[in-house]
C-alpha positions, 0 to 999 in steps of 0.5 A: 500500500502507498505510504501517502499521496501528495498532489503537487505541481511539478514542472511544465511539460513533465508528469512525475510520480514516486513511490517507495516500499520496504518490499512487495508481498511477502518479500519485505525487509524490516527497514526501508533503506531506500529514499527518493527526492522530488523537488518540483518547479515551485521548490516543493520537495517530497522525500522520506525521513525515518521511513515516512513521506515528508514535504518541505518548501525550499525558499528561493527555488527558481520557477520551473527548475526541478530535481528527481533522485532515487537512493538505495542505502547499503544495508550490508554496511549498516546505517544504509537508511541514515546514509540515504537520508543524509544525502537527501538532506544535502540535495535539499540544500544543494542550489539548482545546478545549471551546468554539468561542471557545477553539478559534479563539483557540488556533489563531490563536495557533498560526498566528501563532507558526508564521508567525513561526517560518517567516518568520525561519528564514533561508531565502529561500523563500516563507512556506509554508502548509498546509490544516487541516480539523479536528474536535474531538470532545467527549465527549457533545457535538456536534463542532466544525469548524475549517477553513482552505484547500481540503481538505474535509469531506464527509458521505455519507448515503442515497446522497448526498455533501454538502460541509460546508466551503467552499474558500478559493480565488479563486472564493470571494473573488469570491462574497463580493464579489458577483461570482459567483452560486451556480451560477457559484461551484459550477462554479468550485469543484466543477466545475473543478480550479484550483491557486490558494488564497486562504488557508492556515495559516501562509501567511495570507489574501488575503480581507481584501485581494485585492491582497496577502497578509495575515498573520492568518487570515480566518474565513468566516461569515454576516457575509461570505459570500453567502446561499447559503453562510451555512450553511457557516461555517469555525468551527461546531458540527457535530452528527454524524448517525447513519447518516452517514459523514464524510470529511476529505480532501485535494484529491488525491482530486478533482484531475482535469479532472472533479473531481465525478466521483470524489466521486460514486462514494463512496456506491457504494464505501462501500455494502458496507463495515462499518467505517471502516477498510474504507471508507478502503481503499475510497476509495483503491481507488476512485482506481485506478478513475478512468481516464479521469478521470486524476487529476493527480499529488498526495498523498492523505489521508483520514480516515473517521469513522462515528458508531455510536450506542448503542455502549457501548465504544470502537471500533477506529481504523486509521491507515496 
């Protein structure tokens, strides 16, 4: 069941909805360590705090600028929920970004600050981490993508589902080292489910040195990616296509022995839906249809974004 619903104005030409749950059906964890952030074109923000839906008005937010993000706290390292919440708090205070350079620079500063905060808080736990897949939606301009971890951004269009991000996992590190070809990489990342991760916000990265964890974040780009992944850098301008649907999601949606199978159902699930809110509900309803795929216990969070060209008024956003 949805936690709550918050009708609000988002941004002209965009229909957006979000939902987050501890699990689906019998596949439920004790704690929801996922999170999401929606900041609409008026500066009204929706997010989770202590696993409850909250909203906050951001003063001075420029009209028409928006931000959406999905986060998946690393439960295996402890304090996953707290890490995701801390990043959301940082994003609430982050000024609107108008360039890739500014966005990357400010998020690097946030990463370093939170790394220091969690590294010196007196606990004996390992340093926590969280994924961060974010779209900065500039009024009248192309969106900007920022991606860390193994949550994903997908495009659904004309019956096809296309991943627009690269998972930060050991298989990707092997591909960058020339040890995997495209088919082998695809099988290990999209054809199998593995719990390992090579980079997370706050945690740091194992790309620059696979033998140890390094503090800074490591941007994947054509400078270090194999040719078959050149087109998917972590930080890039992204033109949202009319008629397409964009889904930011945590890995609970494909955490099963056949992870491609539930993703391939998405076009059919969304086909009869005429709003982002209905599409978001359909994604969660689709999880209930996954037997015998048997999703592993995990949190599920999704943001659905539907460009609506020609719209002269802001469209509703539902957050749950």
